[in-house]
C-alpha positions as CSV (number, residue, x, y, z in Angstrom):
1,X,0.0,0.0,0.0
2,X,1.4,3.4,-1.0
3,X,2.5,5.7,1.8
4,X,1.8,8.9,-0.1
5,X,-0.9,10.0,-2.5
6,X,-0.2,9.3,-6.2
7,X,0.1,13.0,-7.0
8,X,2.7,13.7,-4.3
9,X,6.1,14.3,-5.8
10,X,8.4,12.2,-3.6
11,X,11.6,14.2,-3.0
12,X,14.8,12.6,-4.5
13,X,17.1,15.0,-2.7
14,X,17.4,16.7,0.7
15,X,20.4,18.8,1.5
16,X,21.9,20.4,4.6
17,X,25.4,21.7,5.2
18,X,26.3,18.4,6.9
19,X,24.7,15.8,4.6
20,X,22.8,15.0,1.5
21,X,20.0,12.4,1.1
22,X,19.1,10.7,-2.1
23,X,17.2,7.4,-2.8
24,X,19.2,4.4,-1.7
25,X,19.9,1.9,-4.5
26,X,22.2,-0.6,-6.0
27,X,24.6,2.1,-7.2
28,X,25.5,2.6,-3.5
29,X,26.3,-1.0,-2.7
30,X,30.1,-0.8,-2.2
31,X,30.0,2.5,-0.2
32,X,26.8,1.4,1.7
33,X,28.4,-1.9,2.6
34,X,31.6,-0.2,3.8
35,X,29.6,2.3,5.9
36,X,27.4,-0.1,7.9
37,X,29.8,-3.0,8.1
38,X,32.4,-0.8,9.8
39,X,29.9,0.6,12.3
40,X,27.9,-2.4,13.4
41,X,28.4,-1.8,17.1
42,X,27.6,1.9,16.8
43,X,24.4,1.2,14.8
44,X,23.2,-1.4,17.3
45,X,23.2,1.4,20.0
46,X,21.2,3.8,17.8
47,X,17.5,4.3,18.6
48,X,15.5,2.2,16.2
49,X,18.1,-0.4,15.9
50,X,18.6,-1.5,19.5
51,X,17.8,-5.1,19.8
52,X,16.9,-5.4,16.2
53,X,17.8,-8.0,13.6
54,X,20.1,-5.6,11.6
55,X,22.9,-5.0,11.1
56,X,24.5,-8.3,11.0
57,X,27.3,-9.6,8.9
58,X,26.4,-10.6,5.4
59,X,28.1,-10.8,2.0
60,X,28.2,-7.9,-0.4
61,X,25.8,-9.8,-2.7
62,X,23.2,-9.9,0.0
63,X,23.6,-6.2,0.7
64,X,23.0,-5.6,-3.1
65,X,19.7,-7.6,-2.9
66,X,18.7,-5.4,0.1
67,X,19.4,-2.3,-1.9
68,X,17.6,-3.5,-4.9
69,X,14.6,-4.2,-2.6
70,X,14.8,-0.7,-1.0
71,X,14.8,0.9,-4.5
72,X,11.8,-1.2,-5.7
73,X,9.9,-0.2,-2.5
74,X,10.8,3.5,-3.1
75,X,9.6,3.4,-6.6
76,X,6.3,1.6,-5.5
77,X,5.9,4.3,-2.8
78,X,5.5,1.8,0.0
79,X,8.7,2.6,1.9
80,X,11.3,5.2,1.4
81,X,15.0,4.5,2.1
82,X,17.6,7.2,1.6
83,X,21.3,7.0,1.5
84,X,23.1,9.7,3.6
85,X,26.1,11.2,1.7
86,X,28.9,13.4,2.9
87,X,28.4,16.7,0.9
88,X,32.2,17.1,0.5
89,X,33.3,13.6,-0.5
90,X,30.0,12.0,-1.8
91,X,30.8,9.0,0.5
92,X,28.0,7.1,2.2
93,X,27.9,8.0,5.8
94,X,24.5,6.5,6.7
95,X,20.9,5.7,5.8
96,X,17.4,6.8,6.6
97,X,14.4,4.5,6.5
98,X,10.8,5.8,6.3
99,X,8.3,2.9,6.9
100,X,4.6,2.7,7.6
101,X,3.7,3.0,11.3
102,X,1.8,-0.2,12.2
103,X,0.2,1.6,15.1
104,X,-0.9,4.8,13.5
105,X,-2.8,4.9,10.2
106,X,-1.2,7.4,7.8
107,X,1.9,7.6,10.0
108,X,5.4,6.7,9.4
109,X,8.3,5.3,11.5
110,X,11.8,6.9,10.7
111,X,15.0,5.2,11.6
112,X,18.5,6.6,10.8
113,X,22.0,5.6,11.3
114,X,25.4,7.0,10.6
115,X,28.9,5.6,10.5
116,X,30.7,5.6,13.8
117,X,33.1,8.1,12.3
118,X,30.2,10.5,11.9
119,X,28.5,9.7,15.2
120,X,28.2,13.5,15.8
121,X,25.5,13.5,13.1
122,X,23.2,11.0,14.8
123,X,21.0,13.6,16.5
124,X,21.3,16.4,13.8
125,X,20.4,13.9,11.0
126,X,17.4,12.4,12.9
127,X,16.1,15.8,13.9
128,X,16.5,17.3,10.4
129,X,14.8,14.3,8.8
130,X,11.9,14.3,11.2
131,X,11.4,18.1,10.7
132,X,11.5,17.6,6.9
133,X,9.0,14.7,7.0
134,X,6.6,16.7,9.2
135,X,6.9,19.9,7.2
136,X,7.1,18.6,3.5
137,X,5.4,15.2,3.5
138,X,1.7,14.3,3.8
139,X,2.1,12.0,6.9
140,X,-0.4,12.0,9.7
141,X,2.4,11.4,12.2
142,X,6.2,10.7,12.3
143,X,7.6,8.5,15.0
144,X,11.1,7.6,16.0
145,X,11.3,4.2,17.7
146,X,13.0,4.4,21.1
147,X,12.5,8.1,21.3
148,X,8.8,8.6,21.1
149,X,6.1,7.8,23.7
150,X,5.5,4.4,22.1
151,X,8.1,1.9,21.1
152,X,7.6,-0.1,17.9
């Protein structure tokens, strides 16, 4: 089921001085793999990922399949995954996932992570993305697991 109306133009870019978001896809495979696989311990302590099934070690080919799935979901409008890029180097420094909120119709759950080397961006990224989703997207609510009044 689509998260947004058919006439809503889903943003394909969001920029700040500290990061750039663009749809996550297969073209990011090597850089994405390097980002999360070097930061598993850090990601596992990030709200939204604590106690979850991901990240876990996997081969690059499995990561590629995940990125292909994320791109297909993005294009179908059912979920939106963005890669987080360093605006200076274009390196992948994290990801943002926007998924349907199972507890709030019309709402979404947003999770984000960054490389351990960019841990200073954990809060600023999350706050900027939540503000962007509330301001520019047609969602009834935006929740962050582990930080909102209800855990998902």
